[in-house]
Biopython code that builds the backbone (N, CA, C, O; Angstrom):
import numpy as np
from Bio.PDB.StructureBuilder import StructureBuilder

atoms = [
    (1, "MET", "N", (1.017, -3.488, 2.326)),
    (1, "MET", "CA", (0.495, -2.202, 1.946)),
    (1, "MET", "C", (0.952, -1.738, 0.572)),
    (1, "MET", "O", (0.516, -0.706, 0.062)),
    (2, "ASN", "N", (1.839, -2.527, -0.007)),
    (2, "ASN", "CA", (2.373, -2.101, -1.290)),
    (2, "ASN", "C", (1.294, -1.950, -2.353)),
    (2, "ASN", "O", (1.341, -1.007, -3.142)),
    (3, "ASP", "N", (0.306, -2.873, -2.392)),
    (3, "ASP", "CA", (-0.766, -2.762, -3.376)),
    (3, "ASP", "C", (-1.593, -1.505, -3.146)),
    (3, "ASP", "O", (-1.989, -0.830, -4.095)),
    (4, "ILE", "N", (-1.849, -1.199, -1.892)),
    (4, "ILE", "CA", (-2.626, 0.003, -1.580)),
    (4, "ILE", "C", (-1.838, 1.251, -1.949)),
    (4, "ILE", "O", (-2.397, 2.200, -2.499)),
    (5, "GLY", "N", (-0.553, 1.255, -1.650)),
    (5, "GLY", "CA", (0.276, 2.401, -2.017)),
    (5, "GLY", "C", (0.315, 2.624, -3.511)),
    (5, "GLY", "O", (0.242, 3.762, -3.976)),
    (6, "ALA", "N", (0.429, 1.544, -4.268)),
    (6, "ALA", "CA", (0.423, 1.648, -5.730)),
    (6, "ALA", "C", (-0.927, 2.151, -6.231)),
    (6, "ALA", "O", (-0.991, 2.943, -7.172)),
    (7, "PHE", "N", (-2.004, 1.688, -5.598)),
    (7, "PHE", "CA", (-3.343, 2.131, -5.968)),
    (7, "PHE", "C", (-3.499, 3.630, -5.729)),
    (7, "PHE", "O", (-3.993, 4.357, -6.591)),
    (8, "ILE", "N", (-3.073, 4.085, -4.550)),
    (8, "ILE", "CA", (-3.154, 5.513, -4.219)),
    (8, "ILE", "C", (-2.347, 6.329, -5.227)),
    (8, "ILE", "O", (-2.817, 7.350, -5.730)),
    (9, "LYS", "N", (-1.141, 5.877, -5.515)),
    (9, "LYS", "CA", (-0.277, 6.607, -6.458)),
    (9, "LYS", "C", (-0.925, 6.679, -7.840)),
    (9, "LYS", "O", (-0.912, 7.729, -8.483)),
    (10, "GLN", "N", (-1.490, 5.562, -8.293)),
    (10, "GLN", "CA", (-2.139, 5.542, -9.605)),
    (10, "GLN", "C", (-3.328, 6.503, -9.648)),
    (10, "GLN", "O", (-3.457, 7.290, -10.586)),
    (11, "LYS", "N", (-4.185, 6.440, -8.646)),
    (11, "LYS", "CA", (-5.360, 7.323, -8.605)),
    (11, "LYS", "C", (-4.943, 8.785, -8.495)),
    (11, "LYS", "O", (-5.537, 9.657, -9.129)),
    (12, "ARG", "N", (-3.929, 9.046, -7.695)),
    (12, "ARG", "CA", (-3.449, 10.422, -7.556)),
    (12, "ARG", "C", (-2.908, 10.939, -8.872)),
    (12, "ARG", "O", (-3.182, 12.073, -9.263)),
    (13, "SER", "N", (-2.131, 10.100, -9.559)),
    (13, "SER", "CA", (-1.566, 10.489, -10.858)),
    (13, "SER", "C", (-2.663, 10.711, -11.892)),
    (13, "SER", "O", (-2.609, 11.658, -12.676)),
    (14, "GLU", "N", (-3.660, 9.825, -11.883)),
    (14, "GLU", "CA", (-4.786, 9.983, -12.811)),
    (14, "GLU", "C", (-5.544, 11.284, -12.547)),
    (14, "GLU", "O", (-6.135, 11.862, -13.459)),
    (15, "SER", "N", (-5.521, 11.738, -11.295)),
    (15, "SER", "CA", (-6.197, 12.981, -10.913)),
    (15, "SER", "C", (-5.320, 14.206, -11.155)),
    (15, "SER", "O", (-5.743, 15.338, -10.918)),
    (16, "HIS", "N", (-4.100, 13.972, -11.628)),
    (16, "HIS", "CA", (-3.143, 15.043, -11.946)),
    (16, "HIS", "C", (-2.869, 15.947, -10.746)),
    (16, "HIS", "O", (-2.846, 17.172, -10.866)),
    (17, "ILE", "N", (-2.659, 15.314, -9.577)),
    (17, "ILE", "CA", (-2.276, 16.094, -8.406)),
    (17, "ILE", "C", (-0.961, 15.556, -7.852)),
    (17, "ILE", "O", (-0.679, 14.359, -7.915)),
    (18, "THR", "N", (-0.183, 16.452, -7.320)),
    (18, "THR", "CA", (1.120, 16.080, -6.751)),
    (18, "THR", "C", (0.910, 15.453, -5.378)),
    (18, "THR", "O", (-0.180, 15.507, -4.808)),
    (19, "GLN", "N", (1.971, 14.862, -4.866)),
    (19, "GLN", "CA", (1.903, 14.326, -3.510)),
    (19, "GLN", "C", (1.604, 15.437, -2.510)),
    (19, "GLN", "O", (0.847, 15.241, -1.559)),
    (20, "GLU", "N", (2.201, 16.598, -2.731)),
    (20, "GLU", "CA", (1.984, 17.726, -1.840)),
    (20, "GLU", "C", (0.518, 18.150, -1.849)),
    (20, "GLU", "O", (-0.070, 18.379, -0.792)),
    (21, "GLU", "N", (-0.069, 18.254, -3.035)),
    (21, "GLU", "CA", (-1.481, 18.630, -3.151)),
    (21, "GLU", "C", (-2.380, 17.571, -2.507)),
    (21, "GLU", "O", (-3.348, 17.896, -1.819)),
    (22, "PHE", "N", (-2.044, 16.307, -2.739)),
    (22, "PHE", "CA", (-2.832, 15.225, -2.155)),
    (22, "PHE", "C", (-2.780, 15.278, -0.637)),
    (22, "PHE", "O", (-3.800, 15.107, 0.031)),
    (23, "ALA", "N", (-1.596, 15.514, -0.097)),
    (23, "ALA", "CA", (-1.443, 15.601, 1.356)),
    (23, "ALA", "C", (-2.315, 16.728, 1.915)),
    (23, "ALA", "O", (-3.003, 16.543, 2.919)),
    (24, "LEU", "N", (-2.287, 17.876, 1.275)),
    (24, "LEU", "CA", (-3.088, 19.005, 1.744)),
    (24, "LEU", "C", (-4.583, 18.720, 1.644)),
    (24, "LEU", "O", (-5.329, 18.976, 2.590)),
    (25, "LYS", "N", (-5.018, 18.195, 0.516)),
    (25, "LYS", "CA", (-6.451, 17.937, 0.301)),
    (25, "LYS", "C", (-6.988, 16.840, 1.206)),
    (25, "LYS", "O", (-8.149, 16.882, 1.615)),
    (26, "SER", "N", (-6.153, 15.860, 1.521)),
    (26, "SER", "CA", (-6.601, 14.729, 2.332)),
    (26, "SER", "C", (-6.425, 14.970, 3.827)),
    (26, "SER", "O", (-7.002, 14.256, 4.647)),
    (27, "GLY", "N", (-5.630, 15.972, 4.180)),
    (27, "GLY", "CA", (-5.358, 16.235, 5.585)),
    (27, "GLY", "C", (-4.269, 15.335, 6.157)),
    (27, "GLY", "O", (-4.103, 15.245, 7.373)),
    (28, "LEU", "N", (-3.539, 14.679, 5.284)),
    (28, "LEU", "CA", (-2.449, 13.797, 5.695)),
    (28, "LEU", "C", (-1.122, 14.511, 5.560)),
    (28, "LEU", "O", (-1.012, 15.498, 4.833)),
    (29, "GLY", "N", (-0.126, 14.020, 6.250)),
    (29, "GLY", "CA", (1.207, 14.584, 6.127)),
    (29, "GLY", "C", (1.881, 14.120, 4.842)),
    (29, "GLY", "O", (1.642, 13.007, 4.373)),
    (30, "LEU", "N", (2.707, 14.965, 4.289)),
    (30, "LEU", "CA", (3.433, 14.629, 3.066)),
    (30, "LEU", "C", (4.309, 13.397, 3.282)),
    (30, "LEU", "O", (4.400, 12.535, 2.408)),
    (31, "ARG", "N", (4.942, 13.316, 4.430)),
    (31, "ARG", "CA", (5.801, 12.156, 4.713)),
    (31, "ARG", "C", (4.989, 10.860, 4.669)),
    (31, "ARG", "O", (5.446, 9.860, 4.114)),
    (32, "PHE", "N", (3.781, 10.877, 5.255)),
    (32, "PHE", "CA", (2.940, 9.685, 5.240)),
    (32, "PHE", "C", (2.578, 9.295, 3.810)),
    (32, "PHE", "O", (2.648, 8.120, 3.448)),
    (33, "VAL", "N", (2.193, 10.273, 3.001)),
    (33, "VAL", "CA", (1.816, 9.993, 1.604)),
    (33, "VAL", "C", (2.998, 9.379, 0.858)),
    (33, "VAL", "O", (2.830, 8.399, 0.132)),
    (34, "ARG", "N", (4.165, 9.936, 1.029)),
    (34, "ARG", "CA", (5.353, 9.394, 0.360)),
    (34, "ARG", "C", (5.649, 7.973, 0.813)),
    (34, "ARG", "O", (5.901, 7.093, -0.011)),
    (35, "GLU", "N", (5.619, 7.750, 2.113)),
    (35, "GLU", "CA", (5.913, 6.412, 2.634)),
    (35, "GLU", "C", (4.863, 5.401, 2.182)),
    (35, "GLU", "O", (5.205, 4.266, 1.850)),
    (36, "LEU", "N", (3.602, 5.792, 2.165)),
    (36, "LEU", "CA", (2.534, 4.902, 1.709)),
    (36, "LEU", "C", (2.753, 4.507, 0.254)),
    (36, "LEU", "O", (2.673, 3.327, -0.089)),
    (37, "GLU", "N", (3.026, 5.474, -0.587)),
    (37, "GLU", "CA", (3.230, 5.199, -2.014)),
    (37, "GLU", "C", (4.502, 4.390, -2.262)),
    (37, "GLU", "O", (4.597, 3.679, -3.263)),
    (38, "GLN", "N", (5.464, 4.491, -1.372)),
    (38, "GLN", "CA", (6.707, 3.733, -1.525)),
    (38, "GLN", "C", (6.607, 2.336, -0.934)),
    (38, "GLN", "O", (7.568, 1.568, -0.987)),
    (39, "GLY", "N", (5.442, 1.998, -0.368)),
    (39, "GLY", "CA", (5.223, 0.639, 0.109)),
    (39, "GLY", "C", (5.676, 0.357, 1.519)),
    (39, "GLY", "O", (6.011, -0.782, 1.844)),
    (40, "LYS", "N", (5.695, 1.377, 2.369)),
    (40, "LYS", "CA", (6.072, 1.152, 3.763)),
    (40, "LYS", "C", (5.198, 0.033, 4.338)),
    (40, "LYS", "O", (3.982, 0.024, 4.146)),
    (41, "LYS", "N", (5.824, -0.898, 5.035)),
    (41, "LYS", "CA", (5.132, -2.096, 5.525)),
    (41, "LYS", "C", (4.191, -1.810, 6.686)),
    (41, "LYS", "O", (3.161, -2.472, 6.815)),
    (42, "THR", "N", (4.519, -0.845, 7.530)),
    (42, "THR", "CA", (3.678, -0.556, 8.686)),
    (42, "THR", "C", (3.147, 0.869, 8.600)),
    (42, "THR", "O", (3.909, 1.834, 8.649)),
    (43, "VAL", "N", (1.851, 0.983, 8.473)),
    (43, "VAL", "CA", (1.192, 2.290, 8.417)),
    (43, "VAL", "C", (-0.089, 2.217, 9.248)),
    (43, "VAL", "O", (-0.614, 1.131, 9.496)),
    (44, "ARG", "N", (-0.578, 3.355, 9.669)),
    (44, "ARG", "CA", (-1.816, 3.403, 10.451)),
    (44, "ARG", "C", (-3.018, 3.205, 9.537)),
    (44, "ARG", "O", (-3.149, 3.867, 8.507)),
    (45, "LEU", "N", (-3.883, 2.293, 9.925)),
    (45, "LEU", "CA", (-5.051, 1.966, 9.120)),
    (45, "LEU", "C", (-5.993, 3.153, 8.971)),
    (45, "LEU", "O", (-6.575, 3.339, 7.903)),
    (46, "ASP", "N", (-6.155, 3.950, 10.006)),
    (46, "ASP", "CA", (-7.044, 5.100, 9.898)),
    (46, "ASP", "C", (-6.541, 6.102, 8.858)),
    (46, "ASP", "O", (-7.332, 6.728, 8.151)),
    (47, "LYS", "N", (-5.222, 6.244, 8.774)),
    (47, "LYS", "CA", (-4.661, 7.155, 7.773)),
    (47, "LYS", "C", (-4.765, 6.571, 6.363)),
    (47, "LYS", "O", (-4.978, 7.304, 5.397)),
    (48, "VAL", "N", (-4.617, 5.262, 6.250)),
    (48, "VAL", "CA", (-4.795, 4.610, 4.947)),
    (48, "VAL", "C", (-6.225, 4.842, 4.474)),
    (48, "VAL", "O", (-6.451, 5.178, 3.311)),
    (49, "ASN", "N", (-7.183, 4.665, 5.368)),
    (49, "ASN", "CA", (-8.580, 4.900, 5.005)),
    (49, "ASN", "C", (-8.840, 6.358, 4.663)),
    (49, "ASN", "O", (-9.656, 6.657, 3.791)),
    (50, "GLN", "N", (-8.163, 7.251, 5.333)),
    (50, "GLN", "CA", (-8.286, 8.679, 5.020)),
    (50, "GLN", "C", (-7.804, 8.947, 3.597)),
    (50, "GLN", "O", (-8.430, 9.706, 2.858)),
    (51, "ALA", "N", (-6.696, 8.327, 3.218)),
    (51, "ALA", "CA", (-6.175, 8.485, 1.857)),
    (51, "ALA", "C", (-7.117, 7.848, 0.841)),
    (51, "ALA", "O", (-7.434, 8.456, -0.181)),
    (52, "LEU", "N", (-7.564, 6.627, 1.119)),
    (52, "LEU", "CA", (-8.447, 5.923, 0.193)),
    (52, "LEU", "C", (-9.781, 6.637, 0.013)),
    (52, "LEU", "O", (-10.367, 6.608, -1.069)),
    (53, "SER", "N", (-10.258, 7.277, 1.076)),
    (53, "SER", "CA", (-11.551, 7.950, 0.990)),
    (53, "SER", "C", (-11.548, 9.085, -0.023)),
    (53, "SER", "O", (-12.608, 9.483, -0.506)),
    (54, "MET", "N", (-10.386, 9.603, -0.347)),
    (54, "MET", "CA", (-10.284, 10.646, -1.373)),
    (54, "MET", "C", (-10.764, 10.140, -2.738)),
    (54, "MET", "O", (-11.151, 10.928, -3.601)),
    (55, "PHE", "N", (-10.731, 8.827, -2.918)),
    (55, "PHE", "CA", (-11.134, 8.228, -4.184)),
    (55, "PHE", "C", (-12.364, 7.335, -4.029)),
    (55, "PHE", "O", (-12.697, 6.563, -4.928)),
    (56, "GLY", "N", (-13.038, 7.446, -2.873)),
    (56, "GLY", "CA", (-14.263, 6.695, -2.650)),
    (56, "GLY", "C", (-14.055, 5.244, -2.240)),
    (56, "GLY", "O", (-14.923, 4.406, -2.485)),
    (57, "PHE", "N", (-12.925, 4.935, -1.624)),
    (57, "PHE", "CA", (-12.622, 3.571, -1.207)),
    (57, "PHE", "C", (-12.316, 3.528, 0.287)),
    (57, "PHE", "O", (-12.094, 4.559, 0.922)),
    (58, "THR", "N", (-12.310, 2.325, 0.829)),
    (58, "THR", "CA", (-11.921, 2.084, 2.207)),
    (58, "THR", "C", (-11.332, 0.686, 2.306)),
    (58, "THR", "O", (-11.603, -0.169, 1.463)),
    (59, "VAL", "N", (-10.530, 0.457, 3.333)),
    (59, "VAL", "CA", (-9.983, -0.867, 3.582)),
    (59, "VAL", "C", (-11.059, -1.689, 4.273)),
    (59, "VAL", "O", (-11.760, -1.196, 5.157)),
    (60, "GLY", "N", (-11.181, -2.922, 3.870)),
    (60, "GLY", "CA", (-12.147, -3.802, 4.497)),
    (60, "GLY", "C", (-11.667, -5.229, 4.456)),
    (60, "GLY", "O", (-10.653, -5.529, 3.825)),
    (61, "PRO", "N", (-12.383, -6.116, 5.122)),
    (61, "PRO", "CA", (-11.982, -7.524, 5.121)),
    (61, "PRO", "C", (-12.125, -8.135, 3.729)),
    (61, "PRO", "O", (-13.157, -8.004, 3.072)),
    (62, "VAL", "N", (-11.083, -8.789, 3.313)),
    (62, "VAL", "CA", (-11.062, -9.450, 2.005)),
    (62, "VAL", "C", (-10.631, -10.890, 2.234)),
    (62, "VAL", "O", (-9.586, -11.132, 2.838)),
    (63, "PRO", "N", (-11.415, -11.847, 1.763)),
    (63, "PRO", "CA", (-11.016, -13.244, 1.973)),
    (63, "PRO", "C", (-9.745, -13.574, 1.199)),
    (63, "PRO", "O", (-9.535, -13.110, 0.078)),
    (64, "VAL", "N", (-8.919, -14.378, 1.820)),
    (64, "VAL", "CA", (-7.682, -14.807, 1.181)),
    (64, "VAL", "C", (-7.789, -16.308, 0.931)),
    (64, "VAL", "O", (-7.935, -17.096, 1.866)),
    (65, "TYR", "N", (-7.717, -16.686, -0.315)),
    (65, "TYR", "CA", (-7.796, -18.091, -0.689)),
    (65, "TYR", "C", (-6.594, -18.445, -1.540)),
    (65, "TYR", "O", (-6.307, -17.770, -2.529)),
    (66, "ALA", "N", (-5.905, -19.481, -1.168)),
    (66, "ALA", "CA", (-4.820, -19.988, -2.009)),
    (66, "ALA", "C", (-5.489, -20.808, -3.104)),
    (66, "ALA", "O", (-6.131, -21.823, -2.833)),
    (67, "GLU", "N", (-5.331, -20.360, -4.327)),
    (67, "GLU", "CA", (-6.028, -21.028, -5.425)),
    (67, "GLU", "C", (-5.408, -22.375, -5.755)),
    (67, "GLU", "O", (-6.032, -23.219, -6.398)),
    (68, "SER", "N", (-4.206, -22.561, -5.320)),
    (68, "SER", "CA", (-3.575, -23.848, -5.559)),
    (68, "SER", "C", (-2.401, -24.017, -4.608)),
    (68, "SER", "O", (-1.952, -23.059, -3.978)),
    (69, "LYS", "N", (-1.921, -25.221, -4.516)),
    (69, "LYS", "CA", (-0.744, -25.483, -3.685)),
    (69, "LYS", "C", (0.437, -24.680, -4.201)),
    (69, "LYS", "O", (1.240, -24.185, -3.410)),
    (70, "GLN", "N", (0.554, -24.543, -5.505)),
    (70, "GLN", "CA", (1.654, -23.798, -6.115)),
    (70, "GLN", "C", (1.608, -22.330, -5.700)),
    (70, "GLN", "O", (2.642, -21.732, -5.403)),
    (71, "ALA", "N", (0.421, -21.756, -5.680)),
    (71, "ALA", "CA", (0.289, -20.354, -5.285)),
    (71, "ALA", "C", (0.766, -20.169, -3.845)),
    (71, "ALA", "O", (1.461, -19.199, -3.540)),
    (72, "SER", "N", (0.398, -21.089, -2.968)),
    (72, "SER", "CA", (0.836, -21.016, -1.567)),
    (72, "SER", "C", (2.353, -21.131, -1.472)),
    (72, "SER", "O", (2.991, -20.400, -0.714)),
    (73, "GLU", "N", (2.925, -22.050, -2.242)),
    (73, "GLU", "CA", (4.377, -22.217, -2.226)),
    (73, "GLU", "C", (5.080, -20.978, -2.762)),
    (73, "GLU", "O", (6.120, -20.581, -2.238)),
    (74, "ASP", "N", (4.524, -20.366, -3.795)),
    (74, "ASP", "CA", (5.109, -19.147, -4.357)),
    (74, "ASP", "C", (5.126, -18.025, -3.320)),
    (74, "ASP", "O", (6.114, -17.300, -3.201)),
    (75, "ILE", "N", (4.028, -17.885, -2.570)),
    (75, "ILE", "CA", (3.952, -16.857, -1.538)),
    (75, "ILE", "C", (4.998, -17.113, -0.458)),
    (75, "ILE", "O", (5.692, -16.194, -0.023)),
    (76, "LEU", "N", (5.103, -18.358, -0.035)),
    (76, "LEU", "CA", (6.079, -18.726, 0.993)),
    (76, "LEU", "C", (7.500, -18.476, 0.506)),
    (76, "LEU", "O", (8.313, -17.913, 1.239)),
    (77, "ASN", "N", (7.809, -18.887, -0.720)),
    (77, "ASN", "CA", (9.152, -18.683, -1.274)),
    (77, "ASN", "C", (9.499, -17.206, -1.360)),
    (77, "ASN", "O", (10.629, -16.816, -1.066)),
    (78, "LYS", "N", (8.544, -16.387, -1.758)),
    (78, "LYS", "CA", (8.789, -14.953, -1.856)),
    (78, "LYS", "C", (9.090, -14.371, -0.474)),
    (78, "LYS", "O", (9.999, -13.555, -0.326)),
    (79, "ALA", "N", (8.329, -14.790, 0.533)),
    (79, "ALA", "CA", (8.549, -14.301, 1.895)),
    (79, "ALA", "C", (9.933, -14.697, 2.401)),
    (79, "ALA", "O", (10.610, -13.899, 3.049)),
    (80, "VAL", "N", (10.351, -15.918, 2.107)),
    (80, "VAL", "CA", (11.673, -16.384, 2.521)),
    (80, "VAL", "C", (12.763, -15.576, 1.824)),
    (80, "VAL", "O", (13.746, -15.192, 2.458)),
    (81, "GLN", "N", (12.600, -15.313, 0.523)),
    (81, "GLN", "CA", (13.582, -14.526, -0.221)),
    (81, "GLN", "C", (13.692, -13.116, 0.349)),
    (81, "GLN", "O", (14.795, -12.595, 0.511)),
    (82, "GLU", "N", (12.547, -12.494, 0.655)),
    (82, "GLU", "CA", (12.565, -11.141, 1.205)),
    (82, "GLU", "C", (13.233, -11.119, 2.573)),
    (82, "GLU", "O", (13.992, -10.201, 2.883)),
    (83, "ALA", "N", (12.953, -12.122, 3.383)),
    (83, "ALA", "CA", (13.560, -12.186, 4.713)),
    (83, "ALA", "C", (15.070, -12.373, 4.607)),
    (83, "ALA", "O", (15.830, -11.775, 5.368)),
    (84, "THR", "N", (15.503, -13.211, 3.655)),
    (84, "THR", "CA", (16.922, -13.446, 3.454)),
    (84, "THR", "C", (17.624, -12.172, 2.986)),
    (84, "THR", "O", (18.722, -11.858, 3.447)),
    (85, "GLN", "N", (16.992, -11.446, 2.076)),
    (85, "GLN", "CA", (17.578, -10.193, 1.582)),
    (85, "GLN", "C", (17.667, -9.164, 2.688)),
    (85, "GLN", "O", (18.651, -8.430, 2.775)),
    (86, "THR", "N", (16.643, -9.101, 3.543)),
    (86, "THR", "CA", (16.637, -8.155, 4.653)),
    (86, "THR", "C", (17.737, -8.491, 5.647)),
    (86, "THR", "O", (18.401, -7.600, 6.177)),
    (87, "ALA", "N", (17.926, -9.785, 5.899)),
    (87, "ALA", "CA", (18.957, -10.216, 6.847)),
    (87, "ALA", "C", (20.356, -9.897, 6.337)),
    (87, "ALA", "O", (21.259, -9.630, 7.129)),
    (88, "ARG", "N", (20.538, -9.924, 5.036)),
    (88, "ARG", "CA", (21.851, -9.628, 4.432)),
    (88, "ARG", "C", (22.163, -8.139, 4.446)),
    (88, "ARG", "O", (23.328, -7.747, 4.383)),
    (89, "SER", "N", (21.129, -7.308, 4.529)),
    (89, "SER", "CA", (21.333, -5.858, 4.475)),
    (89, "SER", "C", (21.908, -5.311, 5.746)),
    (89, "SER", "O", (22.135, -4.106, 5.852)),
]
sb = StructureBuilder()
sb.init_structure("model")
sb.init_model(0)
sb.init_chain("A")
sb.init_seg("    ")
for serial, (resi, resn, name, xyz) in enumerate(atoms, 1):
    if name == "N":
        sb.init_residue(resn, " ", resi, " ")
    sb.init_atom(name, np.array(xyz, "f"), 0.0, 1.0, " ", f" {name:<3s}", serial, name[0])
structure = sb.get_structure()
């Protein structure tokens, strides 16, 4: 969800509205907006769509293709690094 959170934050900033204003206008809670923009890993899809709809977007199926063996290995290595860091915390 990190990409979506960054997208929401960018669009909100471009619209010159605060998180508080965005929460009120979208009907979402301020805590949800903050967590979404901070990249919380688990969020409700209906609420994500509610946030995205403020900018004319929605979540939908997107094909995932590994463009190369290297790209797949990079994704795997990143996941392993994140898991290792989480385990150390």
